C-alpha positions as CSV (number, residue, x, y, z in Angstrom):
1,X,38.5,-167.5,-64.6
2,X,35.5,-169.8,-65.4
3,X,35.1,-169.8,-61.5
4,X,35.4,-166.3,-61.0
5,X,32.6,-165.7,-64.0
6,X,30.4,-168.4,-62.4
7,X,30.5,-166.8,-58.9
8,X,30.0,-163.5,-60.7
9,X,26.8,-164.5,-62.1
10,X,25.7,-166.1,-59.0
11,X,26.2,-163.1,-57.4
12,X,24.3,-161.1,-59.6
13,X,21.3,-163.6,-59.5
14,X,21.2,-163.4,-55.8
15,X,20.9,-159.7,-56.0
16,X,18.1,-159.6,-58.3
17,X,16.2,-162.1,-56.5
18,X,17.0,-159.7,-53.4
19,X,16.0,-156.7,-55.4
20,X,12.1,-158.5,-56.4
21,X,11.6,-159.8,-52.7
22,X,12.1,-155.6,-51.9
23,X,10.0,-154.5,-54.8
24,X,7.3,-157.4,-54.0
25,X,7.0,-156.6,-50.0
26,X,7.6,-152.8,-50.3
27,X,4.7,-152.4,-53.0
28,X,2.2,-151.6,-49.9
29,X,-1.0,-151.6,-52.0
30,X,0.0,-154.8,-53.4
31,X,0.0,-156.1,-49.8
32,X,-2.8,-154.4,-48.5
33,X,-5.0,-155.4,-51.3
34,X,-3.9,-158.8,-51.1
35,X,-4.2,-159.3,-47.1
36,X,-7.8,-158.3,-47.3
37,X,-9.0,-160.4,-50.3
38,X,-6.8,-163.2,-48.4
39,X,-9.0,-162.3,-45.2
40,X,-12.7,-162.6,-47.6
41,X,-11.5,-165.8,-49.4
42,X,-10.8,-167.5,-46.1
43,X,-13.6,-165.9,-44.3
44,X,-16.2,-167.2,-46.9
45,X,-14.5,-170.7,-47.1
46,X,-14.0,-171.7,-43.4
47,X,-16.3,-169.7,-41.3
48,X,-19.7,-171.0,-42.3
49,X,-18.3,-174.2,-41.7
50,X,-17.6,-173.7,-38.4
51,X,-20.8,-171.6,-37.3
52,X,-23.2,-174.0,-38.7
53,X,-26.0,-172.3,-39.4
54,X,-28.2,-172.2,-42.7
55,X,-28.0,-169.3,-44.5
56,X,-32.0,-169.6,-45.5
57,X,-33.5,-170.5,-42.3
58,X,-36.1,-168.2,-41.4
59,X,-37.0,-167.0,-38.1
60,X,-39.7,-164.0,-38.0
61,X,-39.8,-164.2,-34.2
62,X,-36.0,-162.9,-34.9
63,X,-36.4,-161.0,-37.9
64,X,-35.3,-157.1,-37.9
65,X,-32.9,-157.2,-35.7
66,X,-30.1,-154.9,-35.1
67,X,-26.4,-156.4,-35.1
68,X,-25.6,-157.9,-31.5
69,X,-23.7,-161.0,-30.1
70,X,-25.7,-163.4,-31.6
71,X,-26.2,-161.9,-35.0
72,X,-22.6,-159.8,-35.8
73,X,-24.5,-158.5,-38.9
74,X,-28.1,-158.5,-37.7
75,X,-31.3,-160.2,-39.1
76,X,-33.0,-159.6,-42.9
77,X,-36.5,-159.1,-42.8
78,X,-37.4,-162.9,-42.9
79,X,-35.3,-163.2,-39.6
80,X,-32.0,-165.3,-41.3
81,X,-28.9,-164.4,-40.1
82,X,-27.2,-161.7,-42.1
83,X,-23.5,-162.1,-41.4
84,X,-23.7,-166.1,-42.5
85,X,-25.6,-164.7,-45.6
86,X,-23.0,-162.2,-46.6
87,X,-20.3,-164.7,-46.3
88,X,-22.3,-167.3,-48.3
89,X,-23.0,-164.4,-50.8
90,X,-19.4,-164.0,-50.9
91,X,-18.7,-167.7,-52.1
92,X,-21.1,-167.4,-55.1
93,X,-19.5,-163.8,-56.2
94,X,-16.1,-165.0,-56.0
95,X,-16.5,-168.2,-57.4
96,X,-18.5,-166.3,-60.6
97,X,-15.8,-163.5,-60.2
98,X,-13.1,-166.1,-60.7
99,X,-14.8,-168.4,-63.0
100,X,-15.2,-165.2,-65.7
101,X,-11.7,-164.1,-65.0
102,X,-10.1,-167.5,-65.9
103,X,-12.6,-168.4,-69.0
104,X,-12.5,-164.8,-70.3
105,X,-8.9,-164.7,-70.3
106,X,-8.4,-168.4,-71.6
107,X,-11.0,-167.3,-74.8
108,X,-9.7,-164.0,-74.9
109,X,-5.9,-165.0,-75.4
110,X,-6.9,-167.6,-78.1
111,X,-8.6,-164.7,-80.0
112,X,-5.5,-162.2,-79.4
113,X,-2.6,-164.8,-80.3
114,X,-4.3,-165.6,-83.5
115,X,-5.6,-162.2,-84.4
116,X,-1.8,-161.0,-83.7
117,X,-0.2,-163.5,-86.6
118,X,-2.9,-164.1,-89.1
119,X,-4.6,-161.9,-91.1
120,X,-7.7,-163.4,-92.0
121,X,-8.4,-164.6,-88.2
122,X,-7.9,-161.1,-87.1
123,X,-9.9,-159.4,-89.7
124,X,-12.9,-161.7,-88.6
125,X,-12.0,-162.2,-84.9
126,X,-11.3,-158.3,-84.2
127,X,-14.6,-157.2,-86.0
128,X,-16.6,-159.5,-83.8
129,X,-15.0,-158.1,-80.6
130,X,-15.1,-154.5,-82.1
131,X,-18.9,-155.2,-82.2
132,X,-19.2,-156.3,-79.0
133,X,-17.0,-153.9,-77.0
134,X,-19.3,-151.6,-78.7
135,X,-22.3,-152.4,-76.5
136,X,-22.2,-151.0,-73.2
137,X,-21.3,-154.4,-70.8
138,X,-24.2,-154.6,-68.2
139,X,-26.6,-154.1,-71.2
140,X,-25.2,-157.0,-72.6
141,X,-25.3,-159.2,-69.7
142,X,-29.0,-158.2,-69.1
143,X,-30.1,-159.2,-73.1
144,X,-27.8,-162.3,-72.4
145,X,-29.2,-163.2,-69.2
146,X,-32.9,-162.6,-70.5
147,X,-31.9,-164.8,-73.3
148,X,-30.3,-168.1,-71.3
149,X,-32.4,-167.4,-68.0
150,X,-31.4,-166.6,-64.2
151,X,-29.0,-169.4,-63.1
152,X,-25.2,-169.2,-61.8
153,X,-23.7,-171.0,-64.9
154,X,-26.0,-168.4,-67.3
155,X,-24.1,-165.8,-65.0
156,X,-20.7,-166.5,-65.8
157,X,-21.5,-167.5,-69.6
158,X,-22.8,-163.7,-70.0
159,X,-19.7,-162.3,-68.5
160,X,-17.5,-164.4,-69.8
161,X,-19.2,-163.4,-73.5
162,X,-19.0,-159.7,-72.1
163,X,-15.1,-159.6,-70.9
164,X,-13.8,-161.7,-73.7
165,X,-13.4,-159.3,-76.3
166,X,-11.2,-156.9,-74.1
167,X,-9.0,-159.3,-72.8
168,X,-8.6,-160.3,-76.2
169,X,-7.9,-156.6,-77.6
170,X,-5.2,-156.7,-74.4
171,X,-3.6,-160.0,-75.6
172,X,-3.4,-159.2,-79.3
173,X,-1.6,-155.8,-78.5
174,X,1.2,-157.6,-76.7
175,X,1.3,-160.0,-79.1
176,X,2.1,-157.6,-82.2
177,X,4.7,-156.1,-80.3
178,X,6.7,-159.6,-79.5
179,X,5.8,-160.5,-82.9
180,X,8.3,-157.9,-83.9
181,X,10.8,-159.0,-82.3
182,X,14.4,-160.2,-83.6
183,X,14.3,-163.7,-82.5
184,X,10.5,-164.4,-83.7
185,X,12.1,-163.5,-86.7
186,X,14.6,-165.7,-86.3
187,X,12.3,-168.5,-85.8
188,X,10.4,-167.9,-89.0
189,X,13.7,-168.1,-91.7
190,X,14.5,-171.0,-89.4
191,X,11.3,-172.8,-90.3
192,X,9.6,-172.9,-86.7
193,X,6.0,-173.8,-87.2
194,X,3.3,-171.1,-86.3
195,X,2.6,-172.8,-83.2
196,X,5.5,-172.9,-81.2
197,X,5.9,-169.3,-82.7
198,X,2.9,-168.7,-81.0
199,X,3.1,-170.8,-77.7
200,X,6.9,-170.8,-77.1
201,X,8.0,-167.8,-78.1
202,X,4.8,-164.9,-78.3
203,X,2.5,-166.5,-75.4
204,X,5.4,-166.0,-72.5
205,X,5.5,-161.9,-73.6
206,X,1.6,-161.5,-73.2
207,X,1.3,-162.9,-69.4
208,X,2.0,-160.1,-67.4
209,X,-0.5,-158.0,-69.0
210,X,-2.8,-161.1,-69.1
211,X,-2.3,-161.3,-65.2
212,X,-3.1,-158.1,-64.6
213,X,-6.2,-157.9,-66.8
214,X,-7.4,-161.0,-65.2
215,X,-7.5,-159.1,-61.8
216,X,-9.5,-156.1,-63.0
217,X,-11.9,-158.5,-64.7
218,X,-12.1,-160.6,-61.2
219,X,-13.6,-157.2,-59.7
220,X,-15.4,-156.0,-62.8
221,X,-17.6,-159.7,-62.8
222,X,-18.0,-159.0,-59.1
223,X,-19.8,-155.8,-59.6
224,X,-21.7,-157.2,-62.5
225,X,-23.2,-160.3,-60.8
226,X,-24.3,-158.2,-57.9
227,X,-25.9,-155.8,-60.2
228,X,-27.4,-158.4,-62.3
229,X,-28.4,-160.1,-59.0
230,X,-30.0,-156.7,-57.7
231,X,-32.1,-156.3,-60.9
232,X,-33.4,-159.5,-60.4
233,X,-31.3,-161.3,-63.6
234,X,-28.5,-162.9,-62.1
235,X,-28.3,-165.6,-59.2
236,X,-32.4,-166.0,-58.1
237,X,-33.2,-166.4,-54.4
238,X,-33.0,-168.1,-52.4
239,X,-29.4,-168.7,-53.1
240,X,-27.2,-165.7,-51.7
241,X,-25.2,-163.4,-53.3
242,X,-24.2,-160.3,-52.2
243,X,-26.7,-158.3,-55.5
244,X,-29.9,-160.4,-54.3
245,X,-29.1,-159.8,-50.6
246,X,-29.2,-156.0,-51.1
247,X,-32.2,-156.0,-53.7
248,X,-34.3,-157.9,-50.8
249,X,-32.9,-155.6,-48.1
250,X,-33.6,-151.9,-50.3
251,X,-37.1,-152.2,-48.9
252,X,-36.3,-152.2,-45.6
253,X,-33.3,-149.8,-45.4
254,X,-35.1,-147.1,-43.6
255,X,-36.0,-149.8,-40.8
256,X,-32.9,-151.7,-41.2
257,X,-30.2,-149.9,-42.8
258,X,-27.5,-152.8,-41.8
259,X,-29.1,-155.4,-44.0
260,X,-27.9,-152.8,-46.8
261,X,-24.4,-151.6,-45.3
262,X,-22.9,-154.8,-44.6
263,X,-23.3,-156.3,-48.4
264,X,-22.8,-153.6,-49.5
265,X,-19.4,-152.7,-47.5
266,X,-18.0,-156.4,-48.4
267,X,-18.8,-155.9,-52.1
268,X,-16.4,-152.4,-51.5
269,X,-13.9,-153.9,-49.8
270,X,-13.6,-157.0,-52.2
271,X,-13.3,-154.7,-55.4
272,X,-11.1,-152.6,-53.5
273,X,-8.4,-155.1,-52.9
274,X,-8.6,-156.7,-55.8
275,X,-8.1,-153.0,-57.8
276,X,-5.6,-152.8,-55.6
277,X,-3.6,-155.9,-55.8
278,X,-4.3,-155.8,-59.8
279,X,-2.6,-152.1,-59.7
280,X,0.5,-153.7,-57.5
281,X,0.5,-156.7,-60.0
282,X,0.9,-154.1,-62.6
283,X,4.2,-152.0,-61.2
284,X,5.8,-155.5,-59.9
285,X,5.6,-156.9,-63.7
286,X,6.2,-154.1,-65.4
287,X,9.4,-155.2,-67.1
288,X,10.8,-151.5,-67.1
289,X,10.9,-151.9,-63.3
290,X,11.9,-155.6,-62.7
291,X,15.3,-156.1,-61.1
292,X,15.8,-152.2,-60.6
293,X,16.5,-150.4,-56.9
294,X,14.3,-147.5,-56.3
295,X,16.2,-144.7,-56.2
């Protein structure tokens, strides 16, 4: 009898794993987003190592050259290879986006978890978060950059402050739902410590929405960094970022449209891939559909 039950349980587990694989590979939007994003990341990491072109080397003789076999994306107003600059710009934008997503999720999780469990923390922390979210994100980022100064590190700090409150609100909402479940109440009755309840019982329930939120913040941070650099308040030249490439190219739009098209297309593709990935993760991690076959 025990062997039959064990074999039946193993069969159920195998079936659930098969269903989850089918759900993953059947989510075409998430797969497309993952492929596009992987291509962007791998290109930004490895291609500059192979071609060995310095993104800041000027060649005034070849300035404003259209796309060709020698310069795939053409050259800018200083004769710099635009393809190389877009790839180095991808590095800057991806580092900022990834750093902001990780830091804002870390601090947002701390704030949201504690706010969901302790009333005093909720009253203080969430009022601060509401005050920050009342200010448009880009305006708050510009104000912070004006105070901190333009640099990669300060862009990350400013955008982390901008996006942490939204993460905290998402985490708090999910944690409040988990807090009311029976196994959490049972742990309280048994005398479990607050730390154990928060990090062992409540935290696992916020991982799924937090993962989806992180993908959206990644995309939003890339757009915000590009916007700040375009306005001259982000990553300073001559370091390449998609925003400052667009900023320096706006004056030559009529003469060299490729100088705007390619970095703009890079931003669009990267953000689109992350949004597709986030939508796919939302569907894949949804507990209401996990382990269920599509009808």
